[in-house]
LUMZABA-406122 format. One record per residue (C-alpha): residue number from 1; residue in three letters; z, y, x. Coordinates in steps of 0.1 Angstrom, whole numbers, plus 5000, padded with zeros to 4 digits. Layout:
% residues N
{resi:NUM; resn:ALA; up:Z; north:Y; east:X}
...
END
This chain:
% residues 176
{resi:1; resn:GLY; up:7316; north:9342; east:7453}
{resi:2; resn:SER; up:7316; north:9309; east:7461}
{resi:3; resn:GLY; up:7280; north:9314; east:7474}
{resi:4; resn:LYS; up:7257; north:9301; east:7441}
{resi:5; resn:SER; up:7237; north:9339; east:7443}
{resi:6; resn:THR; up:7233; north:9332; east:7481}
{resi:7; resn:PHE; up:7219; north:9302; east:7477}
{resi:8; resn:LEU; up:7199; north:9308; east:7447}
{resi:9; resn:ARG; up:7183; north:9337; east:7474}
{resi:10; resn:ILE; up:7180; north:9313; east:7499}
{resi:11; resn:ALA; up:7167; north:9285; east:7469}
{resi:12; resn:LYS; up:7134; north:9312; east:7463}
{resi:13; resn:LYS; up:7126; north:9314; east:7497}
{resi:14; resn:TYR; up:7116; north:9276; east:7491}
{resi:15; resn:LYS; up:7096; north:9282; east:7468}
{resi:16; resn:PHE; up:7122; north:9275; east:7434}
{resi:17; resn:ASN; up:7123; north:9295; east:7403}
{resi:18; resn:THR; up:7161; north:9303; east:7399}
{resi:19; resn:ILE; up:7178; north:9311; east:7366}
{resi:20; resn:LYS; up:7212; north:9328; east:7366}
{resi:21; resn:SER; up:7229; north:9322; east:7335}
{resi:22; resn:ASP; up:7254; north:9352; east:7343}
{resi:23; resn:ASP; up:7221; north:9370; east:7338}
{resi:24; resn:ILE; up:7214; north:9354; east:7305}
{resi:25; resn:VAL; up:7245; north:9368; east:7293}
{resi:26; resn:GLN; up:7242; north:9402; east:7306}
{resi:27; resn:GLU; up:7213; north:9403; east:7286}
{resi:28; resn:LEU; up:7231; north:9391; east:7257}
{resi:29; resn:TYR; up:7249; north:9424; east:7258}
{resi:30; resn:SER; up:7221; north:9442; east:7249}
{resi:31; resn:ASP; up:7214; north:9421; east:7220}
{resi:32; resn:GLU; up:7225; north:9440; east:7186}
{resi:33; resn:THR; up:7231; north:9408; east:7167}
{resi:34; resn:ILE; up:7258; north:9399; east:7193}
{resi:35; resn:VAL; up:7273; north:9431; east:7200}
{resi:36; resn:LEU; up:7280; north:9432; east:7163}
{resi:37; resn:LYS; up:7296; north:9396; east:7160}
{resi:38; resn:LEU; up:7318; north:9409; east:7197}
{resi:39; resn:ASN; up:7325; north:9436; east:7172}
{resi:40; resn:LYS; up:7335; north:9419; east:7148}
{resi:41; resn:LEU; up:7353; north:9397; east:7162}
{resi:42; resn:LEU; up:7370; north:9417; east:7187}
{resi:43; resn:ASN; up:7381; north:9442; east:7155}
{resi:44; resn:CYS; up:7367; north:9474; east:7177}
{resi:45; resn:LYS; up:7331; north:9495; east:7182}
{resi:46; resn:SER; up:7325; north:9490; east:7217}
{resi:47; resn:SER; up:7296; north:9486; east:7236}
{resi:48; resn:GLY; up:7282; north:9480; east:7274}
{resi:49; resn:MET; up:7313; north:9481; east:7301}
{resi:50; resn:ASP; up:7338; north:9487; east:7277}
{resi:51; resn:LEU; up:7328; north:9455; east:7254}
{resi:52; resn:LYS; up:7325; north:9435; east:7284}
{resi:53; resn:LYS; up:7361; north:9445; east:7293}
{resi:54; resn:LYS; up:7374; north:9439; east:7261}
{resi:55; resn:VAL; up:7359; north:9403; east:7261}
{resi:56; resn:LYS; up:7375; north:9398; east:7298}
{resi:57; resn:GLU; up:7403; north:9404; east:7283}
{resi:58; resn:PHE; up:7403; north:9389; east:7252}
{resi:59; resn:PHE; up:7386; north:9356; east:7273}
{resi:60; resn:PHE; up:7413; north:9348; east:7293}
{resi:61; resn:LYS; up:7444; north:9354; east:7272}
{resi:62; resn:SER; up:7444; north:9316; east:7259}
{resi:63; resn:LYS; up:7417; north:9288; east:7257}
{resi:64; resn:GLU; up:7411; north:9290; east:7223}
{resi:65; resn:ASN; up:7395; north:9325; east:7228}
{resi:66; resn:MET; up:7375; north:9310; east:7255}
{resi:67; resn:ASN; up:7357; north:9282; east:7233}
{resi:68; resn:ILE; up:7350; north:9309; east:7210}
{resi:69; resn:ILE; up:7336; north:9332; east:7235}
{resi:70; resn:GLU; up:7313; north:9303; east:7251}
{resi:71; resn:ASP; up:7307; north:9293; east:7212}
{resi:72; resn:LEU; up:7290; north:9325; east:7208}
{resi:73; resn:PHE; up:7272; north:9329; east:7241}
{resi:74; resn:HIS; up:7266; north:9297; east:7250}
{resi:75; resn:PRO; up:7238; north:9282; east:7222}
{resi:76; resn:ILE; up:7216; north:9307; east:7230}
{resi:77; resn:VAL; up:7226; north:9307; east:7267}
{resi:78; resn:TYR; up:7215; north:9271; east:7266}
{resi:79; resn:GLU; up:7180; north:9276; east:7246}
{resi:80; resn:VAL; up:7169; north:9298; east:7273}
{resi:81; resn:ILE; up:7174; north:9274; east:7299}
{resi:82; resn:LEU; up:7161; north:9240; east:7284}
{resi:83; resn:ASP; up:7133; north:9266; east:7275}
{resi:84; resn:GLU; up:7126; north:9274; east:7311}
{resi:85; resn:VAL; up:7133; north:9240; east:7320}
{resi:86; resn:VAL; up:7106; north:9229; east:7299}
{resi:87; resn:LYS; up:7077; north:9251; east:7316}
{resi:88; resn:ASN; up:7089; north:9248; east:7352}
{resi:89; resn:ASP; up:7095; north:9216; east:7374}
{resi:90; resn:LYS; up:7109; north:9239; east:7402}
{resi:91; resn:LEU; up:7140; north:9253; east:7388}
{resi:92; resn:MET; up:7169; north:9259; east:7402}
{resi:93; resn:ILE; up:7199; north:9272; east:7379}
{resi:94; resn:GLU; up:7234; north:9288; east:7384}
{resi:95; resn:LEU; up:7258; north:9274; east:7357}
{resi:96; resn:PRO; up:7299; north:9278; east:7354}
{resi:97; resn:PRO; up:7316; north:9247; east:7356}
{resi:98; resn:ILE; up:7324; north:9246; east:7320}
{resi:99; resn:ARG; up:7325; north:9216; east:7296}
{resi:100; resn:LYS; up:7300; north:9228; east:7272}
{resi:101; resn:ASN; up:7273; north:9226; east:7302}
{resi:102; resn:TYR; up:7284; north:9187; east:7314}
{resi:103; resn:ASP; up:7259; north:9174; east:7299}
{resi:104; resn:LEU; up:7232; north:9200; east:7314}
{resi:105; resn:PHE; up:7248; north:9185; east:7354}
{resi:106; resn:LYS; up:7246; north:9152; east:7340}
{resi:107; resn:ARG; up:7210; north:9156; east:7326}
{resi:108; resn:PHE; up:7193; north:9168; east:7357}
{resi:109; resn:SER; up:7199; north:9175; east:7396}
{resi:110; resn:SER; up:7233; north:9186; east:7400}
{resi:111; resn:ILE; up:7247; north:9211; east:7428}
{resi:112; resn:TYR; up:7287; north:9220; east:7429}
{resi:113; resn:ILE; up:7294; north:9241; east:7451}
{resi:114; resn:GLU; up:7334; north:9246; east:7459}
{resi:115; resn:THR; up:7352; north:9280; east:7459}
{resi:116; resn:SER; up:7387; north:9289; east:7463}
{resi:117; resn:LYS; up:7414; north:9307; east:7444}
{resi:118; resn:GLU; up:7401; north:9340; east:7460}
{resi:119; resn:ASN; up:7366; north:9334; east:7453}
{resi:120; resn:ARG; up:7374; north:9330; east:7422}
{resi:121; resn:MET; up:7400; north:9357; east:7412}
{resi:122; resn:LYS; up:7373; north:9380; east:7431}
{resi:123; resn:ARG; up:7346; north:9367; east:7403}
{resi:124; resn:TYR; up:7362; north:9371; east:7378}
{resi:125; resn:ASP; up:7379; north:9402; east:7386}
{resi:126; resn:LEU; up:7415; north:9389; east:7383}
{resi:127; resn:SER; up:7447; north:9401; east:7399}
{resi:128; resn:GLU; up:7468; north:9374; east:7413}
{resi:129; resn:ASP; up:7497; north:9376; east:7386}
{resi:130; resn:GLU; up:7462; north:9374; east:7354}
{resi:131; resn:TYR; up:7451; north:9344; east:7380}
{resi:132; resn:ILE; up:7485; north:9329; east:7378}
{resi:133; resn:SER; up:7489; north:9331; east:7341}
{resi:134; resn:PHE; up:7456; north:9322; east:7334}
{resi:135; resn:PHE; up:7449; north:9290; east:7352}
{resi:136; resn:LYS; up:7489; north:9276; east:7353}
{resi:137; resn:ASN; up:7480; north:9271; east:7314}
{resi:138; resn:MET; up:7445; north:9258; east:7319}
{resi:139; resn:ASN; up:7449; north:9221; east:7327}
{resi:140; resn:ASP; up:7416; north:9215; east:7311}
{resi:141; resn:ILE; up:7397; north:9243; east:7333}
{resi:142; resn:GLN; up:7405; north:9220; east:7367}
{resi:143; resn:LYS; up:7399; north:9189; east:7349}
{resi:144; resn:ASP; up:7366; north:9201; east:7334}
{resi:145; resn:PHE; up:7359; north:9219; east:7371}
{resi:146; resn:LYS; up:7369; north:9179; east:7384}
{resi:147; resn:MET; up:7345; north:9163; east:7360}
{resi:148; resn:ILE; up:7316; north:9187; east:7363}
{resi:149; resn:LYS; up:7319; north:9184; east:7403}
{resi:150; resn:ASP; up:7320; north:9144; east:7399}
{resi:151; resn:SER; up:7288; north:9146; east:7376}
{resi:152; resn:CYS; up:7268; north:9166; east:7407}
{resi:153; resn:ASP; up:7245; north:9151; east:7428}
{resi:154; resn:ILE; up:7254; north:9172; east:7457}
{resi:155; resn:HIS; up:7288; north:9185; east:7470}
{resi:156; resn:ILE; up:7285; north:9220; east:7486}
{resi:157; resn:ASN; up:7319; north:9232; east:7500}
{resi:158; resn:ASN; up:7310; north:9269; east:7507}
{resi:159; resn:ASP; up:7323; north:9284; east:7544}
{resi:160; resn:ASP; up:7310; north:9315; east:7543}
{resi:161; resn:HIS; up:7283; north:9306; east:7566}
{resi:162; resn:VAL; up:7248; north:9313; east:7549}
{resi:163; resn:ASP; up:7235; north:9290; east:7579}
{resi:164; resn:SER; up:7252; north:9259; east:7565}
{resi:165; resn:LEU; up:7236; north:9268; east:7531}
{resi:166; resn:TYR; up:7198; north:9275; east:7547}
{resi:167; resn:GLU; up:7211; north:9237; east:7564}
{resi:168; resn:TYR; up:7202; north:9218; east:7529}
{resi:169; resn:PHE; up:7171; north:9230; east:7528}
{resi:170; resn:GLU; up:7160; north:9230; east:7559}
{resi:171; resn:LYS; up:7177; north:9194; east:7564}
{resi:172; resn:GLY; up:7156; north:9184; east:7534}
{resi:173; resn:ILE; up:7186; north:9170; east:7513}
{resi:174; resn:ILE; up:7174; north:9199; east:7489}
{resi:175; resn:LYS; up:7133; north:9196; east:7481}
{resi:176; resn:LEU; up:7112; north:9204; east:7457}
END
């Protein structure tokens, strides 16, 4: 991917506590209420990996679908994150650069890690055709990425060299 997971592992070595929003979402797939809502929305009776696959297919069909899924997950993820922020002043959180996270990026010191098309395709398990189909109709997503990036305090262009990620901590650019 873009290096966010690697960056969080490095942050842990420098005594940061970390949260990945993807982990929170993963836990929500075990929440019976969420599973019921997703099954009703998708008109299916799925769980586990099958449900995730159906959600992904639905999510990537349109901006409207994306918003529907984000509206279901985001308030819960947001609540968990804000609860952790209150309890912990040495916290680093991984968030996707979506509009619904904009106020978190603005409210707290934030880092933007650049990623390539190839990394996005890998991250979302998209073929070239799926990627082109999704993003060509999604200029808003590109605008969201730029808006989020512009709001961040630090920009990192991950060149796939772990040493360059360590430098942000070793040089004191990122510190507790």
